[in-house]
C-alpha positions in Angstrom: -55.6 72.3 -10.7 -55.6 74.3 -13.9 -55.3 72.6 -17.2 -52.5 73.8 -19.3 -52.1 71.0 -21.7 -53.7 67.8 -22.9 -52.1 64.5 -23.7 -54.2 63.9 -26.8 -55.7 67.1 -28.1 -58.3 66.9 -30.8 -57.0 69.5 -33.2 -60.0 69.1 -35.4 -62.2 70.9 -32.9 -61.9 74.1 -31.1 -62.8 74.1 -27.4 -63.5 77.7 -26.3 -64.0 76.7 -22.6 -60.3 76.3 -21.9 -57.7 79.2 -21.8 -54.9 77.1 -23.2 -57.1 76.2 -26.2 -57.8 79.9 -26.8 -54.1 80.6 -26.6 -53.3 77.9 -29.1 -56.0 78.8 -31.7 -55.7 82.6 -31.5 -51.9 82.2 -32.1 -52.5 79.7 -34.9 -55.0 81.9 -36.7 -53.5 85.3 -35.7 -56.8 86.5 -34.3 -58.2 87.9 -31.0 -60.3 85.9 -28.6 -63.3 87.8 -29.7 -62.7 87.1 -33.3 -62.2 83.4 -32.6 -65.3 83.2 -30.4 -67.3 84.9 -33.1 -66.1 82.5 -35.8 -67.0 79.5 -33.6 -70.4 81.0 -33.0 -70.9 81.4 -36.8 -69.6 78.1 -38.1 -69.2 75.7 -35.1 -66.2 74.2 -33.5 -64.6 72.5 -36.6 -61.1 73.9 -36.9 -61.3 73.7 -40.7 -64.6 75.6 -40.8 -63.3 78.3 -38.5 -60.1 78.7 -40.5 -62.1 79.0 -43.7 -64.5 81.5 -42.1 -61.6 83.6 -40.8 -59.9 83.6 -44.2 -63.1 84.8 -45.9 -64.1 87.3 -43.4 -61.1 89.4 -42.7 
């Protein structure tokens, strides 16, 4: 069974191990998977930190 949704998602953290999470966050931030993965590698999985990183490094 493939996960496509979660009942109670933690939107304060980015989980890069699930495709549906990549789909959500790449759409939210308007970035590619590689850009999102790089941002998470640089600042960790905090959605706020990733958003700030992406704003400052585009």
